[in-house]
All heavy atoms as an XYZ file, in Angstrom:
854
protein
N       8.013   -150.105     54.932
C       8.165   -151.178     53.963
C       6.811   -151.550     53.380
O       6.697   -151.806     52.190
C       8.814   -152.387     54.624
N       5.774   -151.589     54.233
C       4.443   -151.962     53.753
C       3.912   -150.913     52.781
O       3.335   -151.259     51.739
C       3.492   -152.134     54.926
N       4.103   -149.649     53.112
C       3.637   -148.579     52.232
C       4.336   -148.638     50.883
O       3.707   -148.436     49.837
C       3.866   -147.224     52.892
N       5.638   -148.932     50.887
C       6.381   -149.056     49.627
C       5.863   -150.238     48.814
O       5.763   -150.159     47.593
C       7.869   -149.223     49.895
C       8.566   -147.909     50.204
C      10.051   -148.136     50.228
N      10.288   -149.271     51.154
C      11.099   -149.245     52.193
N      11.804   -148.184     52.445
N      11.237   -150.286     52.985
N       5.544   -151.326     49.495
C       5.037   -152.511     48.796
C       3.686   -152.222     48.146
O       3.449   -152.602     46.995
C       4.918   -153.684     49.756
N       2.813   -151.537     48.854
C       1.506   -151.179     48.291
C       1.679   -150.234     47.113
O       1.025   -150.379     46.071
C       0.588   -150.573     49.370
C      -0.673   -149.983     48.756
C       0.233   -151.619     50.415
N       2.563   -149.260     47.259
C       2.833   -148.318     46.175
C       3.362   -149.056     44.953
O       2.953   -148.783     43.826
C       3.842   -147.267     46.646
C       4.073   -146.151     45.654
C       5.038   -145.116     46.205
O       4.868   -144.710     47.370
O       5.957   -144.742     45.460
N       4.271   -150.001     45.152
C       4.822   -150.788     44.055
C       3.720   -151.600     43.372
O       3.653   -151.658     42.139
C       5.928   -151.714     44.570
C       6.566   -152.523     43.456
O       6.953   -151.905     42.421
O       6.666   -153.756     43.608
N       2.841   -152.213     44.155
C       1.741   -152.997     43.574
C       0.781   -152.107     42.790
O       0.292   -152.503     41.724
C       0.981   -153.744     44.674
C       1.751   -154.912     45.238
S       0.771   -155.939     46.341
C       0.568   -154.870     47.754
N       0.532   -150.909     43.293
C      -0.349   -149.979     42.585
C       0.268   -149.557     41.256
O      -0.429   -149.462     40.236
C      -0.639   -148.760     43.455
N       1.563   -149.294     41.251
C       2.243   -148.911     40.013
C       2.185   -150.024     38.979
O       2.087   -149.771     37.781
C       3.695   -148.541     40.307
C       3.852   -147.219     41.019
C       5.283   -146.935     41.446
O       6.186   -147.747     41.116
O       5.491   -145.915     42.120
N       2.255   -151.256     39.426
C       2.213   -152.397     38.509
C       0.789   -152.786     38.114
O       0.591   -153.665     37.290
C       2.896   -153.602     39.149
C       4.369   -153.403     39.350
C       4.955   -154.587     40.065
N       6.337   -154.312     40.436
C       7.304   -155.200     40.320
N       7.060   -156.397     39.849
N       8.522   -154.889     40.685
N      -0.200   -152.138     38.720
C      -1.585   -152.432     38.407
C      -2.151   -153.625     39.154
O      -3.231   -154.124     38.829
N      -1.450   -154.094     40.166
C      -1.913   -155.248     40.938
C      -2.891   -154.838     42.028
O      -3.653   -155.655     42.512
C      -0.742   -155.973     41.576
C       0.225   -156.557     40.599
C       0.029   -156.765     39.258
C       1.534   -157.003     40.874
N       1.130   -157.313     38.688
C       2.093   -157.476     39.668
C       2.313   -157.049     42.014
C       3.365   -157.984     39.579
C       3.584   -157.568     41.923
C       4.099   -158.033     40.714
N      -2.849   -153.594     42.430
C      -3.713   -153.086     43.484
C      -4.391   -151.833     42.949
O      -3.733   -150.889     42.542
C      -2.884   -152.762     44.736
C      -3.668   -152.403     45.968
C      -4.111   -150.956     46.018
O      -3.466   -150.074     45.447
N      -5.213   -150.706     46.657
N      -5.721   -151.853     42.918
C      -6.473   -150.728     42.377
C      -7.725   -150.537     43.234
O      -8.602   -151.409     43.250
C      -6.845   -151.017     40.924
C      -7.572   -149.874     40.255
O      -7.759   -148.813     40.881
O      -7.959   -150.050     39.082
N      -7.799   -149.415     43.941
C      -8.938   -149.154     44.819
C     -10.255   -149.100     44.047
O     -11.276   -149.582     44.534
C      -8.744   -147.847     45.588
C      -7.725   -147.973     46.714
O      -7.389   -149.122     47.087
O      -7.263   -146.932     47.208
N     -10.243   -148.517     42.858
C     -11.473   -148.410     42.066
C     -11.983   -149.794     41.670
O     -13.184   -150.072     41.754
C     -11.239   -147.546     40.836
N     -11.086   -150.652     41.251
C     -11.475   -152.014     40.864
C     -12.000   -152.782     42.078
O     -13.001   -153.488     41.998
C     -10.293   -152.729     40.223
C     -10.663   -154.044     39.575
C      -9.516   -154.649     38.798
N      -8.366   -154.887     39.667
C      -7.118   -154.544     39.370
N      -6.838   -153.959     38.227
N      -6.131   -154.798     40.208
N     -11.320   -152.629     43.215
C     -11.769   -153.271     44.456
C     -13.157   -152.778     44.839
O     -14.045   -153.575     45.169
C     -10.783   -152.989     45.596
C     -11.341   -153.315     46.948
C     -11.441   -154.633     47.374
C     -11.788   -152.304     47.791
C     -11.973   -154.936     48.616
C     -12.316   -152.605     49.030
C     -12.405   -153.923     49.452
N     -13.366   -151.461     44.802
C     -14.649   -150.882     45.207
C     -15.780   -151.355     44.296
O     -16.857   -151.730     44.774
C     -14.567   -149.354     45.200
N     -15.544   -151.373     42.994
C     -16.568   -151.818     42.050
C     -16.889   -153.298     42.259
O     -18.055   -153.707     42.233
C     -16.115   -151.562     40.620
N     -15.876   -154.099     42.502
C     -16.079   -155.526     42.732
C     -16.864   -155.775     44.012
O     -17.799   -156.588     44.038
C     -14.727   -156.234     42.787
O     -14.891   -157.588     43.105
N     -16.505   -155.076     45.074
C     -17.216   -155.225     46.336
C     -18.668   -154.782     46.189
O     -19.580   -155.470     46.658
C     -16.518   -154.427     47.437
C     -17.095   -154.669     48.829
C     -15.978   -154.825     49.838
C     -18.008   -153.547     49.234
N     -18.898   -153.665     45.508
C     -20.256   -153.151     45.327
C     -21.110   -154.141     44.535
O     -22.252   -154.420     44.912
C     -20.223   -151.791     44.639
N     -20.569   -154.685     43.458
C     -21.317   -155.665     42.667
C     -21.627   -156.920     43.486
O     -22.736   -157.457     43.421
C     -20.546   -156.054     41.407
C     -20.748   -155.110     40.243
C     -20.182   -155.690     38.951
N     -18.775   -156.092     39.059
C     -17.747   -155.266     38.952
N     -17.956   -153.984     38.722
N     -16.511   -155.715     39.056
N     -20.658   -157.377     44.244
C     -20.868   -158.557     45.073
C     -21.943   -158.343     46.118
O     -22.800   -159.209     46.336
N     -21.903   -157.203     46.780
C     -22.909   -156.912     47.801
C     -24.284   -156.707     47.173
O     -25.300   -157.108     47.732
C     -22.523   -155.687     48.622
C     -21.254   -155.856     49.443
C     -21.338   -157.043     50.385
N     -20.187   -157.116     51.256
C     -19.141   -157.907     51.053
N     -19.117   -158.715     50.007
N     -18.129   -157.917     51.892
N     -24.321   -156.076     46.002
C     -25.591   -155.887     45.306
C     -26.194   -157.250     44.974
O     -27.378   -157.493     45.200
C     -25.393   -155.080     44.029
C     -26.667   -154.912     43.217
S     -26.378   -154.491     41.495
C     -25.620   -155.979     40.880
N     -25.373   -158.155     44.454
C     -25.852   -159.495     44.113
C     -26.290   -160.284     45.339
O     -27.098   -161.204     45.224
C     -24.790   -160.272     43.338
C     -24.581   -159.723     41.946
O     -25.490   -159.147     41.354
N     -23.384   -159.875     41.426
N     -25.765   -159.936     46.499
C     -26.144   -160.598     47.751
C     -27.404   -159.987     48.362
O     -27.849   -160.417     49.424
C     -24.997   -160.530     48.748
N     -27.970   -158.953     47.711
C     -29.208   -158.360     48.179
C     -29.061   -157.155     49.077
O     -29.992   -156.792     49.786
N     -27.914   -156.520     49.049
C     -27.718   -155.314     49.856
C     -28.018   -154.077     49.024
O     -27.810   -154.063     47.815
C     -26.290   -155.251     50.393
C     -25.971   -156.387     51.301
N     -26.523   -156.516     52.551
C     -25.184   -157.469     51.132
C     -26.082   -157.618     53.117
N     -25.266   -158.224     52.269
N     -28.477   -153.035     49.711
C     -28.817   -151.788     49.061
C     -27.658   -150.810     49.051
O     -26.603   -151.043     49.656
N     -27.851   -149.683     48.371
C     -26.761   -148.718     48.196
C     -26.289   -148.067     49.496
O     -25.104   -147.755     49.617
C     -27.347   -147.684     47.238
C     -28.826   -147.793     47.423
C     -29.085   -149.240     47.722
N     -27.166   -147.879     50.455
C     -26.745   -147.251     51.708
C     -25.770   -148.154     52.464
O     -24.752   -147.689     52.984
C     -27.958   -146.928     52.585
C     -28.987   -145.973     51.983
C     -30.173   -145.801     52.923
C     -28.352   -144.641     51.651
N     -26.081   -149.422     52.506
C     -25.203   -150.367     53.205
C     -23.881   -150.546     52.451
O     -22.812   -150.640     53.069
C     -25.912   -151.705     53.354
C     -25.113   -152.696     54.157
C     -25.962   -153.834     54.606
N     -25.159   -154.837     55.269
C     -25.655   -155.912     55.816
N     -26.959   -156.108     55.796
N     -24.868   -156.788     56.377
N     -23.951   -150.573     51.133
C     -22.728   -150.714     50.333
C     -21.833   -149.501     50.533
O     -20.619   -149.632     50.725
C     -23.073   -150.924     48.843
C     -23.811   -152.258     48.658
C     -21.814   -150.871     47.987
C     -24.432   -152.441     47.284
N     -22.420   -148.312     50.515
C     -21.643   -147.087     50.759
C     -20.941   -147.143     52.114
O     -19.763   -146.803     52.227
C     -22.540   -145.859     50.699
C     -22.852   -145.370     49.333
C     -23.646   -144.061     49.391
N     -23.861   -143.558     48.057
C     -24.923   -143.842     47.311
N     -25.880   -144.619     47.794
N     -25.035   -143.358     46.101
N     -21.675   -147.547     53.130
C     -21.105   -147.606     54.477
C     -19.937   -148.592     54.528
O     -18.900   -148.304     55.136
C     -22.179   -148.001     55.482
N     -20.086   -149.733     53.876
C     -18.997   -150.704     53.891
C     -17.785   -150.196     53.132
O     -16.641   -150.371     53.572
C     -19.454   -152.039     53.306
C     -18.367   -153.091     53.424
C     -18.809   -154.482     53.044
O     -20.005   -154.694     52.787
O     -17.935   -155.365     53.012
N     -18.009   -149.538     52.013
C     -16.877   -148.989     51.254
C     -16.128   -147.938     52.072
O     -14.899   -147.865     52.011
C     -17.347   -148.412     49.922
C     -17.779   -149.447     48.878
C     -18.443   -148.764     47.690
C     -16.593   -150.281     48.418
N     -16.863   -147.149     52.847
C     -16.209   -146.151     53.708
C     -15.300   -146.835     54.736
O     -14.223   -146.333     55.043
C     -17.239   -145.292     54.425
C     -17.811   -144.212     53.568
C     -18.722   -143.270     54.353
N     -19.536   -142.522     53.423
C     -20.823   -142.769     53.172
N     -21.468   -143.698     53.833
N     -21.468   -142.055     52.283
N     -15.740   -147.979     55.264
C     -14.918   -148.677     56.254
C     -13.626   -149.192     55.647
O     -12.661   -149.434     56.368
C     -15.659   -149.866     56.920
O     -15.902   -150.872     55.945
C     -16.945   -149.419     57.570
N     -13.603   -149.347     54.330
C     -12.392   -149.796     53.637
C     -11.517   -148.625     53.192
O     -10.520   -148.829     52.499
C     -12.761   -150.656     52.426
C     -13.299   -152.000     52.800
N     -12.506   -153.020     53.267
C     -14.565   -152.491     52.786
C     -13.259   -154.080     53.512
N     -14.518   -153.777     53.234
N     -11.920   -147.407     53.563
C     -11.108   -146.244     53.251
C     -11.289   -145.712     51.838
O     -10.449   -144.947     51.358
N     -12.359   -146.085     51.176
C     -12.628   -145.587     49.827
C     -13.248   -144.199     49.953
O     -14.164   -143.985     50.747
C     -13.583   -146.540     49.073
C     -13.048   -147.973     49.064
C     -13.851   -146.040     47.660
C     -11.742   -148.160     48.355
N     -12.775   -143.253     49.154
C     -13.291   -141.885     49.175
C     -14.652   -141.782     48.508
O     -15.104   -142.696     47.816
N     -15.302   -140.645     48.693
C     -16.656   -140.438     48.170
C     -16.732   -140.585     46.651
O     -17.695   -141.144     46.136
C     -17.208   -139.082     48.613
C     -17.544   -139.020     50.092
C     -18.553   -140.080     50.535
O     -19.570   -140.298     49.846
O     -18.307   -140.710     51.580
N     -15.728   -140.087     45.941
C     -15.735   -140.233     44.481
C     -15.674   -141.703     44.080
O     -16.385   -142.137     43.177
C     -14.557   -139.484     43.853
C     -14.755   -138.006     43.746
C     -13.584   -137.338     43.027
O     -12.909   -137.994     42.210
O     -13.383   -136.140     43.284
N     -14.836   -142.456     44.746
C     -14.713   -143.880     44.471
C     -15.988   -144.636     44.811
O     -16.387   -145.560     44.094
N     -16.635   -144.224     45.886
C     -17.892   -144.858     46.290
C     -18.966   -144.607     45.249
O     -19.668   -145.529     44.827
C     -18.327   -144.356     47.682
C     -17.372   -144.892     48.749
C     -19.768   -144.754     47.985
C     -17.580   -144.302     50.130
N     -19.092   -143.355     44.831
C     -20.105   -143.025     43.823
C     -19.853   -143.770     42.518
O     -20.782   -144.255     41.878
C     -20.166   -141.512     43.590
C     -20.724   -140.745     44.765
C     -22.079   -141.254     45.239
O     -22.958   -141.544     44.406
O     -22.250   -141.372     46.464
N     -18.590   -143.878     42.128
C     -18.250   -144.600     40.898
C     -18.587   -146.085     41.030
O     -19.099   -146.700     40.092
C     -16.776   -144.422     40.566
N     -18.319   -146.659     42.190
C     -18.605   -148.086     42.410
C     -20.107   -148.344     42.395
O     -20.562   -149.337     41.814
C     -18.000   -148.539     43.737
N     -20.883   -147.467     43.023
C     -22.335   -147.619     43.030
C     -22.883   -147.473     41.609
O     -23.738   -148.245     41.176
C     -22.988   -146.593     43.985
C     -22.563   -146.847     45.438
C     -24.500   -146.590     43.846
C     -23.077   -148.125     46.043
N     -22.368   -146.501     40.872
C     -22.813   -146.297     39.490
C     -22.435   -147.486     38.609
O     -23.177   -147.834     37.677
C     -22.214   -145.012     38.931
N     -21.309   -148.122     38.892
C     -20.867   -149.265     38.091
C     -21.806   -150.458     38.239
O     -21.819   -151.339     37.384
C     -19.446   -149.667     38.488
N     -22.607   -150.480     39.289
C     -23.569   -151.575     39.468
C     -24.655   -151.547     38.392
O     -25.234   -152.576     38.071
C     -24.221   -151.490     40.850
S     -23.101   -151.896     42.200
N     -24.918   -150.366     37.849
C     -25.906   -150.179     36.783
C     -27.207   -150.915     37.090
O     -27.651   -151.780     36.329
C     -25.345   -150.648     35.441
C     -24.154   -149.844     34.983
C     -23.576   -150.343     33.675
O     -23.886   -151.481     33.267
O     -22.812   -149.584     33.073
N     -27.798   -150.577     38.226
C     -29.026   -151.242     38.647
C     -30.036   -150.195     39.085
O     -29.667   -149.119     39.555
C     -28.727   -152.244     39.795
C     -28.263   -151.530     41.032
C     -29.916   -153.120     40.088
N     -31.302   -150.511     38.905
C     -32.376   -149.688     39.453
C     -32.627   -150.217     40.863
O     -33.116   -151.338     41.035
C     -33.625   -149.814     38.583
C     -34.773   -148.943     39.063
O     -34.845   -148.647     40.279
O     -35.607   -148.562     38.235
N     -32.273   -149.439     41.863
C     -32.348   -149.896     43.248
C     -33.778   -150.161     43.682
O     -34.022   -151.017     44.547
C     -31.648   -148.911     44.174
C     -30.178   -148.885     43.920
C     -29.477   -147.904     43.276
C     -29.220   -149.900     44.263
N     -28.147   -148.260     43.198
C     -27.962   -149.476     43.792
C     -29.313   -151.120     44.908
C     -26.806   -150.226     43.967
C     -28.161   -151.878     45.079
C     -26.926   -151.432     44.607
N     -34.741   -149.471     43.093
C     -36.148   -149.735     43.404
C     -36.530   -151.147     42.966
O     -37.154   -151.896     43.717
C     -37.060   -148.715     42.729
C     -36.897   -147.319     43.286
O     -36.371   -147.120     44.373
N     -37.342   -146.333     42.530
N     -36.155   -151.505     41.754
C     -36.437   -152.843     41.226
C     -35.675   -153.887     42.046
O     -36.202   -154.967     42.359
C     -36.058   -152.938     39.735
C     -36.866   -151.933     38.898
C     -36.223   -154.358     39.207
C     -38.339   -152.185     38.868
N     -34.455   -153.571     42.409
C     -33.639   -154.493     43.207
C     -34.325   -154.786     44.542
O     -34.374   -155.934     44.989
C     -32.245   -153.885     43.438
C     -31.268   -154.803     44.090
C     -30.670   -155.803     43.123
O     -31.018   -155.852     41.956
N     -29.778   -156.616     43.615
N     -34.864   -153.749     45.185
C     -35.558   -153.930     46.462
C     -36.821   -154.771     46.277
O     -37.105   -155.664     47.087
C     -35.909   -152.572     47.075
N     -37.575   -154.509     45.216
C     -38.792   -155.278     44.954
C     -38.463   -156.745     44.688
O     -39.154   -157.647     45.185
C     -39.546   -154.670     43.775
N     -37.411   -157.001     43.924
C     -36.998   -158.379     43.655
C     -36.578   -159.087     44.939
O     -36.892   -160.259     45.147
C     -35.852   -158.415     42.645
C     -36.295   -158.077     41.237
O     -37.521   -158.104     40.965
O     -35.419   -157.779     40.410
N     -35.856   -158.385     45.798
C     -35.426   -158.967     47.062
C     -36.630   -159.336     47.930
O     -36.676   -160.426     48.514
C     -34.501   -157.999     47.814
C     -33.983   -158.472     49.161
C     -33.169   -159.755     49.019
C     -33.147   -157.381     49.804
N     -37.624   -158.446     47.993
C     -38.830   -158.749     48.763
C     -39.537   -159.977     48.208
O     -39.988   -160.840     48.961
C     -39.800   -157.565     48.728
C     -39.776   -156.573     49.860
C     -40.964   -155.631     49.774
C     -39.706   -157.206     51.206
N     -39.646   -160.050     46.897
C     -40.321   -161.173     46.255
C     -39.588   -162.487     46.547
O     -40.220   -163.501     46.839
C     -40.424   -160.920     44.750
C     -41.437   -161.741     44.048
C     -41.702   -161.351     42.596
N     -40.754   -160.483     41.935
C     -40.867   -159.159     41.823
N     -41.898   -158.530     42.342
N     -39.951   -158.448     41.189
N     -38.249   -162.460     46.484
C     -37.470   -163.671     46.771
C     -37.585   -164.072     48.238
O     -37.657   -165.256     48.563
C     -35.994   -163.459     46.418
C     -35.718   -163.460     44.941
C     -34.223   -163.564     44.631
N     -33.339   -162.756     45.433
C     -32.912   -161.535     45.120
N     -33.312   -160.966     43.995
N     -32.087   -160.891     45.915
N     -37.583   -163.102     49.117
C     -37.582   -163.379     50.559
C     -38.952   -163.790     51.079
O     -39.067   -164.704     51.890
C     -37.096   -162.128     51.301
C     -37.170   -162.199     52.790
C     -35.977   -162.907     53.359
N     -35.863   -162.599     54.761
C     -35.894   -163.512     55.717
N     -35.989   -164.769     55.419
N     -35.805   -163.155     56.971
N     -40.006   -163.096     50.617
C     -41.327   -163.295     51.197
C     -42.352   -163.897     50.240
O     -43.477   -164.150     50.632
C     -41.872   -161.956     51.723
C     -41.044   -161.375     52.828
C     -40.171   -160.328     52.587
C     -41.139   -161.871     54.114
C     -39.407   -159.780     53.605
C     -40.381   -161.334     55.153
C     -39.519   -160.295     54.890
N     -42.009   -164.079     48.994
C     -42.949   -164.629     48.031
C     -43.878   -163.570     47.472
O     -43.695   -162.376     47.666
N     -44.894   -164.050     46.766
C     -45.865   -163.148     46.122
C     -46.668   -162.412     47.181
O     -46.828   -162.886     48.309
C     -46.780   -163.938     45.212
N     -47.177   -161.262     46.777
C     -47.883   -160.348     47.681
C     -49.019   -160.948     48.474
O     -48.808   -161.685     49.425
N     -50.250   -160.660     48.090
C     -51.401   -161.049     48.890
C     -51.765   -159.912     49.830
O     -51.155   -158.852     49.822
N     -52.779   -160.149     50.633
C     -53.223   -159.137     51.586
C     -52.248   -159.098     52.769
O     -52.016   -160.110     53.418
C     -54.638   -159.474     52.073
C     -55.299   -158.365     52.836
C     -55.584   -157.140     51.986
O     -55.795   -157.272     50.778
O     -55.564   -156.037     52.559
N     -51.675   -157.928     53.023
C     -50.683   -157.783     54.086
C     -51.238   -156.923     55.215
O     -51.849   -155.884     54.971
C     -49.405   -157.140     53.546
C     -48.695   -157.845     52.396
C     -47.497   -157.023     51.935
C     -48.267   -159.238     52.803
N     -50.985   -157.347     56.431
C     -51.373   -156.538     57.582
C     -50.390   -155.381     57.727
O     -49.303   -155.394     57.146
C     -51.352   -157.398     58.855
O     -50.022   -157.778     59.168
N     -50.769   -154.414     58.521
C     -49.871   -153.279     58.765
C     -48.567   -153.763     59.399
O     -47.493   -153.263     59.094
C     -50.552   -152.252     59.672
C     -51.695   -151.539     59.008
C     -52.354   -150.575     59.985
N     -51.709   -149.306     60.048
C     -52.000   -148.252     59.281
N     -52.901   -148.333     58.387
N     -51.379   -147.120     59.419
N     -48.691   -154.739     60.277
C     -47.509   -155.282     60.949
C     -46.579   -155.960     59.934
O     -45.358   -155.801     59.999
C     -47.926   -156.271     62.024
C     -46.767   -156.805     62.833
C     -47.233   -157.753     63.929
O     -48.408   -158.095     64.016
N     -46.312   -158.160     64.764
N     -47.139   -156.688     58.990
C     -46.322   -157.365     57.974
C     -45.673   -156.352     57.035
O     -44.514   -156.512     56.644
C     -47.174   -158.360     57.183
C     -46.392   -159.149     56.155
C     -45.275   -160.002     56.752
O     -45.288   -160.313     57.951
O     -44.360   -160.359     55.980
N     -46.395   -155.313     56.690
C     -45.825   -154.251     55.848
C     -44.647   -153.602     56.575
O     -43.590   -153.386     55.981
C     -46.906   -153.212     55.479
C     -47.923   -153.833     54.510
C     -46.274   -151.965     54.869
C     -49.154   -152.984     54.283
N     -44.827   -153.314     57.858
C     -43.747   -152.710     58.654
C     -42.551   -153.654     58.744
O     -41.398   -153.220     58.640
C     -44.252   -152.355     60.047
N     -42.811   -154.941     58.915
C     -41.726   -155.929     59.009
C     -40.933   -155.989     57.714
O     -39.703   -156.006     57.723
C     -42.318   -157.295     59.343
C     -41.295   -158.377     59.606
C     -41.961   -159.638     60.135
N     -42.535   -160.446     59.092
C     -41.875   -161.439     58.474
N     -40.649   -161.725     58.815
N     -42.472   -162.129     57.535
N     -41.641   -155.990     56.596
C     -40.957   -156.047     55.304
C     -40.176   -154.763     55.023
O     -39.077   -154.793     54.485
C     -41.955   -156.334     54.183
C     -42.511   -157.730     54.271
C     -43.514   -158.029     53.198
N     -44.066   -159.367     53.396
C     -44.697   -160.042     52.461
N     -44.887   -159.512     51.261
N     -45.167   -161.239     52.714
N     -40.761   -153.625     55.388
C     -40.065   -152.355     55.213
C     -38.801   -152.288     56.050
O     -37.748   -151.841     55.588
N     -38.891   -152.754     57.297
C     -37.724   -152.764     58.179
C     -36.642   -153.695     57.623
O     -35.447   -153.387     57.707
C     -38.127   -153.196     59.585
N     -37.048   -154.814     57.059
C     -36.090   -155.738     56.440
C     -35.298   -155.033     55.343
O     -34.064   -155.111     55.301
C     -36.839   -156.955     55.875
C     -36.000   -157.818     54.980
C     -35.046   -158.666     55.511
C     -36.174   -157.782     53.604
C     -34.267   -159.466     54.680
C     -35.405   -158.575     52.778
C     -34.443   -159.418     53.313
N     -36.007   -154.323     54.464
C     -35.316   -153.623     53.373
C     -34.408   -152.519     53.904
O     -33.305   -152.320     53.385
C     -36.323   -153.051     52.380
C     -37.041   -154.071     51.502
C     -38.106   -153.383     50.650
C     -36.057   -154.824     50.620
N     -34.845   -151.816     54.922
C     -34.004   -150.762     55.493
C     -32.745   -151.352     56.112
O     -31.663   -150.789     55.957
C     -34.776   -149.953     56.521
C     -35.777   -149.020     55.886
C     -36.503   -148.187     56.913
O     -37.004   -148.709     57.909
N     -36.553   -146.895     56.670
N     -32.855   -152.473     56.799
C     -31.670   -153.118     57.361
C     -30.712   -153.578     56.274
O     -29.503   -153.623     56.489
C     -32.063   -154.327     58.227
C     -32.604   -153.975     59.577
C     -32.747   -155.188     60.470
N     -33.498   -156.283     59.868
C     -34.822   -156.417     59.905
N     -35.553   -155.504     60.521
N     -35.408   -157.456     59.351
N     -31.240   -153.908     55.124
C     -30.404   -154.342     54.006
C     -29.749   -153.157     53.291
O     -28.892   -153.357     52.447
C     -31.221   -155.153     52.999
C     -31.807   -156.439     53.550
C     -30.762   -157.437     53.920
N     -30.197   -158.028     52.731
C     -29.612   -159.209     52.683
N     -29.526   -159.931     53.759
N     -29.110   -159.663     51.568
N     -30.152   -151.938     53.630
C     -29.485   -150.763     53.085
C     -30.208   -150.059     51.956
O     -29.579   -149.345     51.166
N     -31.520   -150.217     51.870
C     -32.290   -149.518     50.840
C     -32.880   -148.247     51.422
O     -33.282   -148.219     52.588
C     -33.402   -150.422     50.292
C     -32.876   -151.562     49.471
C     -32.627   -152.789     50.049
C     -32.596   -151.387     48.129
C     -32.121   -153.846     49.305
C     -32.083   -152.433     47.372
C     -31.848   -153.665     47.968
N     -32.954   -147.200     50.612
C     -33.517   -145.939     51.088
C     -35.047   -146.018     51.096
O     -35.645   -146.975     50.602
C     -33.007   -144.752     50.276
C     -33.413   -144.792     48.816
O     -34.401   -145.470     48.466
O     -32.747   -144.124     48.005
N     -35.681   -144.998     51.665
C     -37.134   -145.026     51.833
C     -37.883   -145.053     50.507
O     -38.946   -145.671     50.417
C     -37.583   -143.844     52.686
C     -37.216   -143.943     54.164
C     -37.645   -142.689     54.912
C     -37.829   -145.164     54.803
N     -37.353   -144.398     49.478
C     -38.022   -144.440     48.172
C     -38.072   -145.864     47.628
O     -39.106   -146.308     47.125
C     -37.311   -143.524     47.167
C     -37.507   -142.057     47.477
O     -38.511   -141.710     48.144
O     -36.662   -141.241     47.058
N     -36.975   -146.577     47.734
C     -36.934   -147.963     47.262
C     -37.848   -148.848     48.100
O     -38.530   -149.732     47.571
C     -35.509   -148.498     47.289
N     -37.892   -148.604     49.409
C     -38.764   -149.385     50.290
C     -40.223   -149.162     49.908
O     -40.996   -150.122     49.764
C     -38.512   -149.021     51.772
C     -39.561   -149.657     52.685
C     -37.109   -149.437     52.189
N     -40.606   -147.907     49.738
C     -41.995   -147.598     49.356
C     -42.360   -148.242     48.019
O     -43.439   -148.799     47.857
C     -42.199   -146.083     49.281
C     -42.292   -145.434     50.621
C     -42.668   -143.960     50.491
N     -42.392   -143.277     51.723
C     -41.396   -142.417     51.914
N     -40.598   -142.107     50.932
N     -41.223   -141.845     53.077
N     -41.463   -148.136     47.061
C     -41.691   -148.720     45.734
C     -41.907   -150.233     45.858
O     -42.851   -150.787     45.305
C     -40.501   -148.412     44.812
C     -40.651   -148.984     43.434
C     -41.322   -148.262     42.445
C     -40.121   -150.223     43.110
C     -41.460   -148.778     41.171
C     -40.258   -150.754     41.838
C     -40.927   -150.022     40.873
O     -41.066   -150.542     39.610
N     -41.018   -150.904     46.567
C     -41.092   -152.363     46.710
C     -42.375   -152.775     47.435
O     -43.028   -153.753     47.054
C     -39.872   -152.885     47.439
N     -42.733   -152.043     48.486
C     -43.946   -152.377     49.226
C     -45.200   -152.144     48.392
O     -46.155   -152.904     48.479
C     -44.004   -151.590     50.531
C     -42.993   -152.002     51.596
C     -43.017   -151.036     52.761
C     -43.231   -153.434     52.054
N     -45.187   -151.112     47.555
C     -46.329   -150.844     46.686
C     -46.510   -151.968     45.676
O     -47.645   -152.341     45.351
C     -46.153   -149.502     45.964
N     -45.425   -152.531     45.178
C     -45.517   -153.632     44.231
C     -45.973   -154.925     44.895
O     -46.527   -155.798     44.242
C     -44.187   -153.871     43.535
C     -43.760   -152.841     42.501
C     -42.454   -153.247     41.851
C     -44.831   -152.646     41.439
N     -45.693   -155.062     46.193
C     -46.049   -156.309     46.869
C     -47.504   -156.352     47.309
O     -47.967   -157.359     47.811
C     -45.121   -156.554     48.072
O     -45.377   -155.600     49.078
N     -48.226   -155.236     47.127
C     -49.660   -155.217     47.482
C     -50.454   -156.084     46.535
O     -50.285   -156.189     45.399
C     -50.224   -153.787     47.457
C     -49.721   -152.980     48.646
O     -49.241   -153.592     49.610
O     -49.855   -151.753     48.598
């Protein structure tokens, strides 16, 4: 019965995995999450790889800039950073789901 109900909702346009995936991706992006974390969450919702890629692309964002903006909002303007502080900030971005290229870019801007 549940499967029939979902199928009926999909036929009527009330349930759309692509729309759900794009909405979730945009929401997580706006909350400061990176593409790796968003991909992982979409997988937990049963979205296929094509749907995930489409949702990430629908965000239309430069993930490097997004990571740099997140660092600036979280930690403020750069200044002289110790190695320990650089590592802490890099780990923060990685936990948020940004890849190493985005982390390096953001850290270079915060110098």
